[in-house]
C-alpha positions as CSV (number, residue, x, y, z in Angstrom):
1,X,125.8,70.7,138.4
2,X,125.9,67.7,136.1
3,X,125.7,67.8,132.3
4,X,122.1,66.5,132.2
5,X,121.0,69.5,134.4
6,X,122.8,71.9,132.2
7,X,121.2,70.5,129.1
8,X,117.8,70.6,130.7
9,X,118.3,74.2,131.7
10,X,119.4,75.1,128.2
11,X,116.4,73.4,126.7
12,X,114.1,75.4,129.0
13,X,115.8,78.7,128.0
14,X,115.5,77.8,124.3
15,X,111.9,76.8,124.7
16,X,111.1,80.2,126.3
17,X,113.0,82.0,123.5
18,X,111.2,80.1,120.8
19,X,107.8,80.9,122.4
20,X,108.7,84.6,122.6
21,X,109.8,84.5,119.0
22,X,106.6,82.9,117.9
23,X,104.6,85.6,119.8
24,X,106.6,88.3,118.1
25,X,106.2,86.7,114.6
26,X,102.4,86.5,115.2
27,X,102.2,90.1,116.2
28,X,104.2,91.1,113.2
29,X,101.9,89.1,110.9
30,X,98.8,90.7,112.5
31,X,100.3,94.2,112.0
32,X,101.0,93.4,108.4
33,X,97.5,92.0,107.8
34,X,96.0,95.1,109.4
35,X,98.1,97.4,107.2
36,X,97.2,95.5,104.1
37,X,93.5,95.7,105.0
38,X,93.8,99.5,105.5
39,X,95.7,100.0,102.2
40,X,93.1,97.9,100.4
41,X,90.3,100.1,101.7
42,X,92.0,103.3,100.9
43,X,93.4,102.4,97.5
44,X,92.2,104.2,94.4
45,X,90.6,102.0,91.8
46,X,92.2,101.9,88.3
47,X,89.3,103.6,86.6
48,X,89.3,106.5,89.2
49,X,93.1,106.9,88.7
50,X,92.8,106.9,85.0
51,X,90.0,109.5,85.1
52,X,92.1,111.7,87.4
53,X,95.1,111.3,85.2
54,X,93.1,112.2,82.0
55,X,91.6,115.2,83.8
56,X,95.1,116.5,84.7
57,X,96.4,115.9,81.2
58,X,93.4,117.8,79.7
59,X,94.0,120.7,82.1
60,X,97.7,120.9,81.2
61,X,97.0,120.8,77.5
62,X,94.4,123.5,77.9
63,X,97.0,125.7,79.8
64,X,99.6,125.0,77.1
65,X,97.2,125.8,74.3
66,X,96.2,129.1,75.9
67,X,99.6,130.1,77.2
68,X,100.1,132.9,74.6
69,X,96.8,134.4,75.5
70,X,97.5,134.1,79.2
71,X,100.9,135.7,78.9
72,X,99.5,138.5,76.7
73,X,96.8,139.2,79.2
74,X,99.3,139.2,82.1
75,X,101.6,141.6,80.3
76,X,98.7,143.8,79.4
77,X,97.4,143.7,82.9
78,X,100.8,144.4,84.3
79,X,101.4,147.3,82.0
80,X,98.0,148.8,82.7
81,X,98.6,148.4,86.4
82,X,102.0,150.1,86.2
83,X,100.5,152.8,84.1
84,X,97.8,153.4,86.7
85,X,100.4,153.7,89.4
86,X,102.5,156.1,87.4
87,X,99.4,158.2,86.6
88,X,98.4,158.3,90.3
89,X,101.9,159.4,91.3
90,X,101.9,162.1,88.7
91,X,98.5,163.4,89.9
92,X,99.8,163.4,93.5
93,X,102.9,165.4,92.5
94,X,100.7,167.8,90.5
95,X,98.5,168.5,93.4
96,X,101.4,169.3,95.7
């Protein structure tokens, strides 16, 4: 095989590789464009995000403001519940 034939064969291989590379780049580009379109459709608008953030902040502040009352109610409820259980056990023992 002469040098011209080798060069010709190499050029054919390179052309096929470049074509395949071009196809792969186009597919990659199309996938990226599709992904961006999807993300654009699903994104939250700034106003909506701000409203959601403010709502969460208001809820957290409300919980923090009422924490002593919530804890007091929980302790009282827990104590009353424990008292009711002890009372029920005492009544069961009495009736034995």
